C-alpha positions in Angstrom: 102.9 89.8 77.1 102.6 89.3 73.4 99.0 88.8 73.2 95.9 88.0 75.2 95.8 84.5 76.8 92.4 82.1 75.5 89.6 82.8 76.7 87.6 79.4 78.5 85.0 78.5 76.0 81.5 76.7 77.3 78.7 77.3 79.2 79.3 78.0 82.8 77.2 79.3 85.2 74.1 79.8 82.7 76.0 82.3 80.8 78.1 81.3 77.4 81.7 81.9 76.8 81.1 85.2 75.1 78.4 85.9 77.9 81.3 85.2 80.2 83.8 87.5 78.4 81.3 90.4 77.3 80.9 91.0 81.7 84.4 90.3 82.6 85.7 93.1 80.1 83.0 95.3 81.2 84.3 95.2 84.5 87.4 96.4 83.4 86.4 98.9 81.7 84.2 99.9 84.9 87.3 99.7 87.2 89.6 101.7 84.6 86.7 104.7 84.3 87.0 105.0 88.3 91.4 104.4 88.8 92.5 106.2 85.4 89.5 108.9 85.7 90.2 109.5 89.1 92.4 108.6 91.6 95.4 107.0 91.0 95.1 108.3 87.5 96.2 106.2 84.1 99.5 106.3 85.3 99.8 105.4 88.0 97.4 102.9 87.8 99.4 98.9 87.4 97.3 95.7 86.2 96.9 94.1 89.6 95.2 97.3 91.2 92.8 97.1 88.3 92.1 93.8 88.8 91.6 93.8 92.0 89.3 96.7 91.3 87.5 95.4 89.2 87.2 91.9 91.4 89.1 89.6 89.0 92.1 88.3 88.5 95.3 89.3 86.3 95.0 86.1 84.7 91.1 87.2 83.2 93.2 91.0 82.5 95.0 89.4 79.7 92.6 87.3 78.2 90.9 90.3 77.8 93.8 93.0 77.2 97.4 93.0 76.3 98.3 95.9 78.1 96.8 99.1 80.2 97.1 101.5 77.1 94.9 98.9 75.5 92.3 99.4 78.0 92.6 103.4 78.1 92.3 103.0 74.3 88.7 101.2 75.1 87.5 103.5 77.4 87.9 106.8 75.8 86.1 106.0 72.3 83.9 104.6 75.0 83.4 107.6 76.3 83.0 109.7 73.4 80.7 107.3 71.8 78.4 107.8 74.4 78.6 111.7 73.7 77.7 111.1 69.8 74.7 109.3 70.7 73.6 111.9 73.0 74.2 114.5 70.1 72.9 112.5 67.1 69.5 112.0 69.5 69.5 115.6 70.2 70.2 116.8 66.4 67.0 113.7 65.9 64.5 115.5 68.4 65.3 119.2 67.5 65.3 118.8 63.6 62.3 121.1 63.1 63.5 123.7 65.8 64.8 127.3 64.5 68.8 127.2 64.3 69.2 129.4 67.5 67.6 126.9 69.3 68.6 123.8 67.4 71.6 124.4 68.6 71.4 124.6 71.8 70.0 121.5 72.2 72.5 120.1 70.8 74.6 121.3 72.9 73.3 121.2 75.8 72.9 117.6 75.1 76.5 117.2 74.8 77.8 118.8 77.5 75.3 117.7 79.5 76.7 114.1 78.8 80.2 114.8 78.9 80.1 117.1 81.9 77.9 114.4 84.2 80.5 112.7 85.2 83.9 114.0 85.4 85.4 111.3 85.2 84.7 111.1 80.9 86.4 114.5 81.5 89.8 113.1 82.5 89.5 110.7 80.2 89.2 112.6 77.4 91.2 115.5 77.9 94.1 114.3 80.6 94.3 111.1 80.7 95.1 110.4 76.8 97.5 113.3 76.2 101.0 112.3 76.0 100.6 108.6 76.3 101.6 107.1 72.9 101.5 107.9 69.2 98.9 105.4 68.4 96.2 106.9 71.9 97.2 110.5 69.7 96.4 109.3 66.6 93.1 108.0 67.9 92.3 111.2 70.0 93.0 113.4 66.9 90.7 110.8 65.1 87.8 111.5 67.3 88.2 114.7 67.4 87.7 115.3 64.0 85.0 112.6 63.9 83.6 115.5 65.5 84.4 118.1 63.0 82.6 116.1 60.4 79.5 116.5 62.7 79.6 120.0 63.2 80.2 120.8 59.5 77.5 118.1 59.0 75.1 120.7 60.7 76.8 123.7 59.8 75.7 122.9 55.9 72.2 121.3 56.8 72.0 124.8 58.1 72.9 126.6 54.8 70.5 124.4 52.7 68.0 125.6 54.9 69.5 129.3 54.2 69.2 129.7 58.1 73.6 130.3 57.6 76.3 131.4 54.8 77.7 129.4 52.4 81.4 128.8 53.0 83.7 126.0 53.8 83.1 125.5 57.3 86.3 122.9 57.8 88.7 125.3 59.2 86.3 127.0 61.3 84.5 123.6 63.0 88.2 122.7 64.1 88.4 125.7 65.8 85.3 125.7 67.3 85.7 122.4 69.2 89.0 122.9 70.3 87.0 125.8 71.8 84.2 123.1 73.5 87.2 121.1 74.9 89.0 123.8 76.4 86.1 125.1 78.2 84.3 122.0 79.5 87.4 120.7 81.1 88.5 124.2 82.6 84.8 124.6 83.9 85.1 120.9 85.4 88.3 121.5 86.9 86.6 124.4 88.8 88.8 127.3 86.5 85.5 128.9 84.8 83.0 130.9 87.2 79.7 130.5 85.7 76.9 128.2 85.6 76.8 125.0 82.8 74.0 126.7 81.0 76.4 130.0 80.8 79.0 128.0 79.1 76.9 126.4 76.7 75.2 129.6 76.0 78.5 130.8 75.2 79.4 128.1 73.4 76.5 128.9 71.3 77.0 132.3 70.6 79.9 131.2 69.2 79.1 129.1 67.2 75.8 131.4 65.5 78.6 134.2 65.0 80.8 131.9 62.5 77.4 130.9 60.8 76.2 133.8 60.6 79.2 136.7 60.0 78.0 139.8 60.3 77.0 141.7 57.4 75.0 138.7 56.2 71.5 138.0 56.3 69.3 134.7 56.9 67.0 133.6 53.5 63.8 134.8 54.3 61.6 132.9 57.3 65.0 131.0 57.8 
């Protein structure tokens, strides 16, 4: 299959072709979240099984996607976008809070989003690994986006006199690895702690990075 089949045009059942296409795509992605993120997993799912779970035909699948990898690619981006939206909303809501409270609010929002549905954790941290060079590039690009977000928050804290001035990119990269690993292990049941305890530990780690021993915040920060 070299490309998607051409989708029908015109209005049918009160919906435009674009609306029907969006609805079909949504049904395939919802079915993929279940099959890829739970049982049987991405590698054991077939186009026929995904189509059946979506209540659609394989012909309709190929009208929306070329391969199952295309579905996983779209789903991985969507899961990350949901988490990013939750974090950005928390950033806005916590803008006037002191640093420690601000960091805690942001990480509680992120953790609640990604752990609220274990299938999202599996898509992000398990199923996407080792699929293809294209997906590995996407995974690293998406991680870099999270690193950029942490760096931006660190620079904002520096500007407020709440954090030590430095280049935070290396530290942020290491920290994001800690976040991903700890949340994955917690979801898998390998970490015996509550989610609040996990978030508190991550907050302490980040505050330790932003405020190293011997550094003093500006007055009132």
